[in-house]
N, C-alpha and C positions, 0 to 999 in steps of 0.2 A: 503492500500500500501506498501511497506517496503520501506519506503524513505532515510533509512541507505546505501541500494545496488545499488540505484538511483545515489543518489548522488555519492559514490564511482566510479561508471562508467562515467560519471561525471570527477572527478578530475584522472580517468585514462585514459580519450581517449580526455585530452584537447588539445595536438598538433592536430590532426583531427578535433575537434569542431574547433577551429581558420582556419583553411584550408577551410571549410565549409563557413562559414563569409568571407570569404577573397574569394571564388567561385563566391558569391550571388552580391558582393559588385564588383568586377572585370566586371560582367557586366553591361554596363550601360543602363541607364534608367530617360534619359533625358528628360521629358516629353515635356516642352517647345519647344524644339526643335526636337521631334518626334525622337527622338534616343535612339535606342537600346528597346524602349518600347515592340514590339510584343515578341522581344525575350526573353523577360525578364519574361513578360507572361508566355510563354512554359515554360522557365525554373521552375515557380512556379509552376506550377501545374506538373511538374515532381515531384518536392519533395514533393506534397499531394500523389500523388500516391504513392511515394516511402514509407512516412509513413502509410499507406495502405487506404487510402480513399477510401471508398469504390464507390463513384464518384467525379468525376471531371471535369470543364470543363473551358473553355475560353468565359466568356460569352460577346457579341458584344454590343458596346452603342454606341452611336452618336461622340464619342470620344473615347478614348484608352478603352478595355479592362478592365472588372473585372473579376478576377481568383477565380473561388470558388469550394469551398471542402466539401463534408462531413465527419465526422470519426463517425463509430456509435461503442462505447465503451459496448454499452447496459447498459449505466449510467441511472439516476434517473433523472439525471438534462442534459441541454444541455445548452454549451457556445457557441456565435458567436465571433471567433478572428477576429476584425477590424485590418485590414494591410495598406499599404499604398506601393509599392515597384516602385513610382517612385522620383526624386529626382533634385535637383536644376542643372543650368548650372556650369561651369566651367571658361567657355572662359573669360579671362583676369584676372586672377587672379593667385598669387605667391603661388604656394604650397611648404612646404619644402620636400614633395615626390610628383610624382606623383599621380592626385587624383584619376585616376581610373587602378593604380595598386596594393591599397591595400598592402600596406607595414607596416611590422611593426616597430615601431618608440620607441625610450623611449624619456616619457615625464614627466618628474619630477614633482609629488611627486608618480605619477601613476606606473612608469616603463612601460612596454611592452603596446602600445595601437596600434590600427590599425588605418591608417589614409588616410581615401579615402572620395570622397562624398559618402551621405547616412549611412556613417560610425553609425552614432547615429539619424539621420532625414530621413529614420528606418529602413533602411535594414540589419543593424547591430541586433539590438533585437529580428529581424523578425526571421533570419536566430537562433538567438541563442534561440530562441524559439522552432523552428520545432529541433535543435539540444537535446532540454530539453525532448518534447515529444518521439523520438525516443530512446534516453535512457534509457525512463521508459518501451518499448513495449524492447528492448533490454537486460534485465537483467530478462523478463519473469512477466513482471506485466501487467497489463489494465490501460489504462486510466481513473484517477476518475469521468470524465466528458465526454458526448459526445461535438464533435466539428461541429463545421461551419465556414469556413474559408469563408471570403468578402476579398480581397486585391485587393484594387485599385489604379490604372495609373494615376490619374489628380488630387491626393489631393495639389498638389503644382501649380495647375492653378487652385484650388478654387472650386474640387468635382465638377464641373458642370452636369456631368453625369450621377455622382451615384444615386441619385435620379431615375433613369432609373431602375438602377438596382436594388435599394426596392421594388419601384413598381413591375417591373414583378416576382423579387422573392418572396413577401409577401408571398404566401401560403408556401415557404421552409424556411420563418425566423419564422414565428409569434409564432412556439412552442418552440423556445428558453427561456431560462430563465435570461440569463443577456449577456453580451457582453462585453469583454477584449480586451483590445491594450496594447500591452508587447511593454513596455519599459525599460528605465533604469531612475531611482527617484531618485538617489542618488546626491548631490550636491559635490563642491568640496572636503567638510570637511565629508562626508558621509553622512550628515544628509539626512534621506528619504522626500522627499516632495509628498506626496499624496493629486493630485488635486482632487474632486470630481464633476468637470464640467469646459465649456468653456464657453466664453463671444463669442459675434455673430459680427459678421462682414460684411459692406456692404463696397466694390473697385470700386471705378470709378475715372474717369477726368474728370479734366474741360478746356474749350480750349477756348481762347479769339483768334479772327482773327480780322484782319482788311476788311474781305469779309465780315463775320459777322455782325459784328459792322457799318461795312459801311466809316469807317475813319480809319485813317492810313492805312501801305500797304497792299494793296488787294492779290497779287500773290508770291512775294517774298519779301525779306529781302532786306532794300534801305540803302545808302549811311548814318549814320549816322549825316552829319554834314545838313539833310534831319529834323531832329527833330528839328530845328528852327523853321518851319512850317508845321509840319507833325506831327498828334498821334500817343500815342507809344500801344498798345495792351501790351504791358508787364506792364507799369505802371498801367492800367486801371484792369488789372488783381490784382496786387498789392493793391488795393483798395477795389477791390473788396471781396477778402480774408481777408482783416481786418473790413471789416462790421461780418463777422462770428464769431469772439470769443471776448473777452475780450481781453486786451491790451499783456499782458503776454502770449495769445494762452490757457490759461486753463480752461476758463468758455465757454460753445456755448450759443452764442447769437442768434439762429435761434428759430424763434417762434414757442412754443410749442413742444421742443424738450427733453423735462423732463418727460410729459404729463403721460406716462406709466411707468415712474419707477419705479420700486415695491424695498421698502426697505429691509435691510434684515430682515432674519427670525428669531426667537428667537430659532432657530437650529444653525443657519450661525454665529450669534451672539456669542454666547458659542463657535462654534470650534477657532472664532477669538478670545477672552477671551485665550484662552488656547494657539491659536499659538503666540499671542502677551509676553508668556512668556518664549518662544526659539526662536522666530526667528532673525537672526543672517542677519542683514540689510546691514552688511560691507561686508559681504563676496555676496553679491546681487551686491551693489557696484563695488566690485574688479571684477565680474563678467562681469558688464555691460561699467565698466571702466566709471562712473560716479563719481563725489564730496559730490552732495548733492542731496536729492529727492527735488519735489516740496514744497516750503514754508517752509522747512526744516523742512520736519515732520518727526516723529521716531512713532516707537511703534505702540500700537491700530490701531490710527490716520492716521500714515503712510499707514498700511493695509487697513484702511476701504477705503481711497484714491482709493488704486490702485485694489482694488475688486470689488469696486461700482460705479466706474468713469463710466460713456458713455465718448468716445471721440472724437474728429474729428482731424485728423493727416494729415500732410504733407507728403508725400513720397518722392518726389523729383519734382522737379523744374524746366523746359528749353525751351528754344527759343532763335533764333538766334546763335551767333558764341561761343562756347565752346574750341576751340582747342586750340594749341598751340600758343604763340608770340600775334602780335594784327591784328584783321580786324574789322574796326568801323563799324558798322551796326545797323540799327532801324530795329527789327525782324517784321514781318509781321502776326506771328503768339506766342503765348505762350501755353504752357501744363503743367497741372497739376496734378500729378497722389496724392489721397488722401483715406486715407478710415475710416471708423467708426467703432468705438467697440461698442455692442450694451450689457444692460444687462439688468436682467426680470426687464418687463417683453415688453422691446420693442419688434419691429418688423421690421427686415428687407427693408419688403415693404414700409415703411412711412419712412425712411432716405432719398429715392432721392426725392420722394415730399415735403417735407418740403425745405430741400435744394432748389430746384425749385422754391417753392413759393418765399423765402428770397429771391433772387436773383432777383428773377422779381418785388421784393416789392422795393428792394433798385434800382432799374432801370438799371439791368444787364439782358435784357431778349436775349441780344445780346448770353452770356456765352453759350456753347454746353457743357451738360450733358451726360459724355458716360460713361456706367454703360458697367464692365469688368469682372465681374463674378456673377452668383444666386447669391451668399451672402450664407453665416448660419445663424442660430438664435442660440441662447445662448442655455445650457444642461446644467441641474444641476443633479446629484442623492444625495441621504439625506445616512448619514453615517449610517445611522443604516441599510442599503440592508444590505443581507448575503454577498452579493459580497464584498460588501468594511470593513467590520468586518471579510471576510475571510483575504484579503490583510493584513489586520492590525496588524491579530495574527499569519499570515507568518512572515511579517516582524520582530515579536518578537522571532521569533522564533531562525530568526539570529541575537537577540540581538541587533534588531533597534527600539525605539520607533518613529516612524514617527511622524511629522508634516503632521496633515490634513489640507489640503485650500480647503473652501467652493467651490473654481472655479479657474481656472488659468485667467491672462491678455489678453494670447493668444486665439485663435479660432480654431477648426476644426467642421469635420460633424460630428459629435457626436448624435445630434438632430436627424439626420434622420433614429436614433434606441432608441433613448431615450424619443422623443414624439411621436405621430402618424403618421402610424398607429398600431408602436409595443410596444412603450410606457417599455421599458426593462431599468433596471438600468446598467449604461456603466462606468467602472473603466478601468484605466490606469496604469501601474507602472511593478513595477519590480525592486530586486535592480540592481547596475553596476550605470556606471558613463558615459559622454562623453560629446563633448560639440564642439563646433563652429559647429552649424549650418548653414544651409545658407551661408557660411563662408570659407574663405581660410583653410586649416588643419584639418577641420571638423575628430573629431577622437572619439573612441571607445577602455575603457580601456579593456584592458585584462589581464594582470597580477595582478593591483591591491595593496593596502596594507591593514596597520593596518584597517582602515577607510571605505576607497572604492573599495567596492568590485569589481574583474573582471570579466569575462568572468563567470566563473566556478559557480560561488557565484551566477550570473546575471538567469543563466540556474535553480540551484536547486530552487530560489525564485519562479518560475513559475510553476515547480513543486507544489511548497509548495504549493501556491496561490492557486491551482484548488483541491489539496487534500483536505485544509482545507473545501473551496467551497461546495466537496463534502458534507460534514456532517451538512452542516446547512438546515435547515428548509428553504423553500421560500415563499415570500410573493406573492399573489396570483395579475395576471396583473389588475383586477381592481382597488386592494389595494393602488397600484400604481398612478392608475388613479384617484383617488378620494381623497388620499391624505395620 
């Protein structure tokens, strides 16, 4: 492929490419509210047809649809392009510009950025990838690999029904060689953070009520003066939570919680050793607005803590009156949202039963556990995989030496492709930068600076990654399954 010709086209059509990103971002797709989901799926299907996909489908599930497209370039290799088109809600947030208008805003030091819900997570990169593939074709070149698009509309809900699609379309997916997730992997200083996997997750609620406990108010909040002679479900929940971890909340005390935790592999430790030499912890502190890490850890010890710790986290607690002013009540019910992050080889199916047994053993059989999503398993890809090596090669072609992370602390449904029945290597990335995902003022850098790539460099990196990958020898699926 003549990369220079493709790159020149991307540069010359920068303005129209920005407008295409804005078009997609202006189409709502809030899965939690079922707002604009169907319309966004239809828009994506049109994009796939415009690219030249020989077949496209809006595939129904028991939840939101998956948009599927197949592009046959007559190439040796086939790559599944995993995408998500749904976004988080915006109600109650204060934005510097309306979150569904996708305006360009100057954000120092990056220059022009698109500010919108979904800008970086992940409709901006999604449309940027399509811009890049269209550019290849417009200049008379052919895509270096065959593509199979899988765009889901429920990632923000836990990808509850994506397994239905994978099972149904297994025969159409199993001839693929790898999976790529278009993103923007540069941090605020331009460092490329290349992650080779994710932790698993289980999301759930605990509920303590006077009705189930048979103590305290049973149907509604009562005057707080009654605390003198009525028990409080809130205090009971607090005591129950305190039994689940050490006093600082950093060690899980649930029986057999750590029994299946797998230590880092030799390859992982080699990656961590290299990562420790370049890791800039201050940049992370600045991004998430913290002053110090647990136990004031630094360097390799901090990285090992982040990467290989299984966690039990309280996302939110509510009960009773939380509005303005004063309203003295004794709540009849308290609810806690929690999430568990799982590391290899922990299984999502084992988390809640262990928590249930712990609560029962500690005398809290009345506390109700409500599972909120299907849960993700962890997923990992070896740095030796051809797609991972192709991404590294592509980053270097732009003068960027990537930090290679064995996996990241967050979770995503990559296991559906990475583990059985497909057993495919899964790599996400691309140059470019964005931030404030799930937050007000979410942004995707358009202009960029001498360190952080803008939209054009993001698009070029996608072309470079697939072009480099097309020239690598491919491992067989059997060799991936057996190690």
